[in-house]
C-alpha positions as CSV (number, residue, x, y, z in Angstrom):
1,M,-12.9,-1.6,26.2
2,L,-16.5,-1.3,25.0
3,K,-17.4,-2.7,21.6
4,K,-18.3,0.8,20.4
5,E,-14.8,2.1,21.4
6,R,-13.2,-0.8,19.8
7,H,-15.1,-0.2,16.5
8,A,-14.1,3.4,16.5
9,L,-10.4,2.5,16.9
10,I,-10.7,-0.1,14.1
11,I,-12.2,2.4,11.8
12,K,-9.4,4.9,12.5
13,E,-6.7,2.3,11.8
14,I,-8.4,1.1,8.6
15,N,-8.9,4.6,7.3
16,L,-5.4,5.6,8.1
17,H,-3.6,2.6,6.6
18,N,-6.2,1.6,4.0
19,K,-5.9,-2.0,5.0
20,V,-5.4,-3.7,8.3
21,L,-4.8,-7.4,9.3
22,S,-7.0,-9.1,11.9
23,S,-3.9,-10.4,13.7
24,D,-2.5,-6.9,14.0
25,L,-5.8,-5.5,15.4
26,A,-6.0,-8.3,17.9
27,L,-2.6,-7.5,19.3
28,Q,-3.2,-3.8,19.3
29,L,-6.5,-4.0,21.0
30,N,-5.5,-6.9,23.3
31,V,-8.5,-9.1,22.3
32,S,-8.8,-12.4,20.5
33,E,-8.8,-12.7,16.7
34,D,-12.3,-14.3,17.0
35,T,-13.4,-11.0,18.6
36,I,-11.9,-9.0,15.8
37,R,-13.4,-11.2,13.1
38,R,-16.9,-10.7,14.7
39,D,-16.2,-7.0,14.8
40,L,-15.2,-6.8,11.2
41,N,-18.2,-8.9,10.1
42,E,-20.6,-6.5,11.9
43,M,-18.9,-3.4,10.5
44,D,-18.9,-4.9,7.0
45,E,-22.6,-5.7,7.3
46,A,-23.2,-2.1,8.5
47,G,-21.4,-0.8,5.4
48,E,-18.6,0.9,7.4
49,I,-15.7,-1.2,6.0
50,V,-14.9,-3.8,3.3
51,K,-14.0,-7.1,4.9
52,V,-11.4,-9.2,3.0
53,H,-9.6,-12.4,3.8
54,G,-7.4,-11.8,6.9
55,G,-8.5,-8.3,7.5
56,A,-10.4,-5.3,6.2
57,L,-10.1,-2.4,3.7
58,S,-11.2,1.2,4.0
59,K,-14.3,2.1,1.9
60,S,-12.5,5.2,0.8
61,Y,-9.8,3.1,-0.8
62,H,-11.8,0.2,-2.3
63,Y,-13.2,0.6,-5.8
64,P,-15.9,1.8,-6.6
65,F,-15.7,4.6,-4.1
66,Q,-17.5,7.9,-3.8
67,H,-15.4,11.1,-3.4
68,N,-17.2,12.0,-0.2
69,D,-16.1,8.6,1.2
70,I,-12.4,9.4,0.8
71,Y,-10.6,9.6,4.2
72,A,-8.8,13.0,4.7
73,G,-9.9,14.1,1.3
74,D,-8.9,17.7,1.7
75,S,-5.5,16.7,3.0
76,K,-5.0,14.5,0.0
77,K,-5.9,17.3,-2.4
78,T,-3.3,19.5,-0.7
79,I,-0.7,16.9,-1.2
80,A,-1.7,16.4,-4.9
81,E,-1.5,20.2,-5.5
82,K,2.1,20.2,-4.2
83,A,3.1,17.0,-6.1
84,I,2.2,18.2,-9.6
85,D,4.8,21.0,-9.3
86,L,7.4,18.2,-9.6
87,I,6.2,17.0,-13.0
88,T,7.4,18.9,-16.0
89,D,7.2,18.6,-19.8
90,G,8.9,15.6,-21.3
91,M,9.2,13.6,-18.1
92,V,8.8,9.8,-17.9
93,V,6.9,9.3,-14.6
94,L,6.0,6.2,-12.6
95,T,3.2,6.1,-10.1
96,G,1.7,3.7,-7.6
97,G,-2.0,3.7,-6.7
98,G,-4.4,5.1,-4.1
99,T,-6.7,8.0,-3.8
100,T,-4.0,10.6,-3.4
101,M,-2.4,9.4,-6.6
102,I,-5.7,9.6,-8.4
103,E,-6.2,13.1,-7.1
104,M,-2.8,14.1,-8.4
105,V,-3.2,12.9,-11.9
106,R,-6.7,14.4,-12.0
107,M,-5.1,17.9,-11.3
108,L,-2.4,17.7,-14.0
109,P,-2.7,20.7,-16.4
110,K,-4.1,19.9,-19.8
111,T,-1.0,21.6,-21.3
112,L,1.4,19.1,-19.8
113,T,3.2,16.8,-22.1
114,A,4.6,13.7,-20.4
115,T,4.6,9.9,-20.3
116,I,3.1,8.3,-17.2
117,F,3.6,4.6,-16.4
118,T,1.4,3.3,-13.6
119,I,0.6,0.0,-11.9
120,S,-2.9,1.3,-11.1
121,P,-5.7,0.8,-13.6
122,L,-7.7,3.5,-11.7
123,V,-4.9,6.1,-12.2
124,A,-4.7,5.1,-15.9
125,L,-8.4,5.6,-16.3
126,Q,-8.3,9.0,-14.7
127,L,-5.8,10.0,-17.4
128,A,-7.8,8.6,-20.3
129,D,-9.0,11.9,-21.5
130,H,-5.8,13.9,-21.0
131,P,-4.9,15.3,-24.5
132,L,-1.1,15.3,-24.2
133,I,-0.1,12.6,-21.7
134,T,0.9,9.1,-22.9
135,V,-0.4,6.6,-20.5
136,I,1.1,3.1,-20.1
137,L,-0.5,0.6,-17.7
138,I,2.0,-1.9,-16.3
139,G,-0.1,-5.1,-16.2
140,G,0.2,-8.2,-14.1
141,H,-1.8,-9.9,-11.4
142,F,-4.5,-7.5,-10.2
143,S,-4.7,-7.2,-6.5
144,K,-8.4,-6.7,-5.5
145,N,-7.3,-5.6,-2.1
146,S,-4.8,-2.9,-3.1
147,Q,-6.3,-2.1,-6.5
148,V,-2.9,-2.3,-8.3
149,C,-1.0,-4.8,-10.5
150,I,1.5,-6.9,-8.7
151,G,3.7,-10.0,-9.2
152,T,6.8,-11.1,-11.1
153,Q,5.6,-9.8,-14.5
154,V,5.3,-6.3,-13.1
155,V,8.8,-6.5,-11.4
156,S,10.4,-7.8,-14.6
157,Y,8.9,-5.0,-16.7
158,L,10.1,-2.4,-14.3
159,N,13.7,-3.8,-14.5
160,E,13.8,-2.8,-18.2
161,I,13.0,0.9,-17.9
162,R,14.5,4.0,-16.3
163,F,12.0,6.6,-15.0
164,D,12.7,10.3,-14.1
165,V,10.6,10.2,-11.0
166,C,8.5,7.8,-9.0
167,F,5.5,8.8,-6.9
168,L,4.4,6.5,-4.1
169,G,2.0,6.6,-1.3
170,T,2.8,4.8,2.0
171,N,1.1,3.0,4.8
172,G,3.8,3.9,7.3
173,I,6.9,6.1,7.6
174,S,9.1,6.7,10.5
175,I,12.7,7.8,11.4
176,G,13.7,4.4,12.7
177,E,12.2,2.1,10.1
178,G,11.8,4.2,6.9
179,V,8.9,3.6,4.6
180,T,6.9,0.5,5.5
181,D,3.9,-1.5,4.4
182,S,1.9,-4.6,5.4
183,D,1.6,-6.5,2.1
184,L,4.6,-8.5,0.9
185,D,3.6,-8.4,-2.8
186,I,3.1,-4.6,-2.7
187,V,6.5,-4.2,-1.0
188,Q,8.3,-6.2,-3.7
189,V,6.7,-4.1,-6.5
190,K,7.4,-0.8,-4.7
191,K,11.1,-1.8,-4.2
192,A,11.3,-2.5,-8.0
193,M,9.7,0.9,-8.7
194,I,12.2,2.7,-6.5
195,N,15.2,0.9,-8.0
196,A,14.0,1.9,-11.5
197,S,13.7,5.6,-10.8
198,N,16.1,8.5,-10.6
199,K,14.0,10.3,-8.0
200,L,11.6,9.1,-5.3
201,V,8.6,11.1,-4.1
202,I,6.7,9.9,-1.1
203,M,3.2,11.3,-0.6
204,C,1.8,10.9,2.9
205,I,-0.8,12.6,5.1
206,A,0.6,13.9,8.4
207,E,-1.3,11.4,10.4
208,K,0.8,8.6,9.0
209,L,4.1,10.1,10.0
210,N,5.9,8.1,12.7
211,S,3.8,5.0,12.1
212,V,5.3,1.6,11.3
213,Q,4.0,-1.4,9.4
214,R,5.5,-4.9,9.3
215,M,7.7,-4.7,6.2
216,R,10.2,-2.2,5.0
217,V,9.9,-0.7,1.5
218,C,12.9,1.6,1.7
219,N,15.2,3.6,4.0
220,L,14.7,7.3,4.4
221,H,18.0,8.1,2.6
222,Q,16.4,6.8,-0.6
223,I,13.6,9.4,-0.5
224,N,14.2,12.7,-2.4
225,Y,11.0,14.4,-1.6
226,L,8.4,14.0,1.1
227,I,5.1,15.6,0.5
228,T,2.6,16.0,3.3
229,D,-0.5,18.1,4.0
230,V,1.2,20.3,6.5
231,S,3.8,23.1,6.2
232,P,7.4,21.9,5.8
233,D,8.2,24.1,8.8
234,E,6.0,22.1,11.1
235,S,7.9,20.6,14.1
236,L,6.5,17.2,13.2
237,L,8.8,17.2,10.2
238,Q,12.0,18.4,11.7
239,A,13.5,14.9,12.2
240,Y,12.8,14.2,8.5
241,R,14.5,17.4,7.4
242,R,17.7,16.2,9.3
243,E,17.6,13.1,7.0
244,N,18.3,15.5,4.0
245,I,14.8,14.9,2.5
246,Q,13.3,17.8,0.6
247,L,10.0,18.6,2.3
248,Y,6.9,20.0,0.5
């Protein structure tokens, strides 16, 4: 494989999953980790990605980002528009982080009265000027890679509250493995978020469907709603419908 082709595939994986590990890329592309590290260094210097220890992040995910840098921006807006229909007055809502989540809270109507807890400082900031929403940031160790708060302090806090609904993005979702991620600390926080919530909403661009990461967040039967950027009638979603997930 030519270096140009390899770089194109790396960009696609990074944009799709927000973060990738050098070891995973080496296996996927059948090259050495040294080759991948050189690739990532070159791409970081060219401003195409953000290189971090052990891998790389998408520029569209890493703060500060420009809205025109956001991968699949139109698709994420479509998901956000669908998601806000699930939030009603008086709800106590819990959210993760990510660009789709930021888009969702940005679209919330100014007449909505709700309490929103979030592990994402960027989500909290987006809600700073909303007149009727109470915003509570769940603090802990701030992950520079994932742009959210993680750690035992966050998990302990989540164990003390019951939420009406939890909105989460995902790095992978498949029929066989459920919702998956590549970061152990994020997985532990997401598990606590799910356990603390009456309903679970997974927000996912269609490109991520049927993809798998290293670590399981939850099984499909734990999901109440799956929101994607395609019609619920699409054949791509039929297997998820058979799992009794409500599709949006």
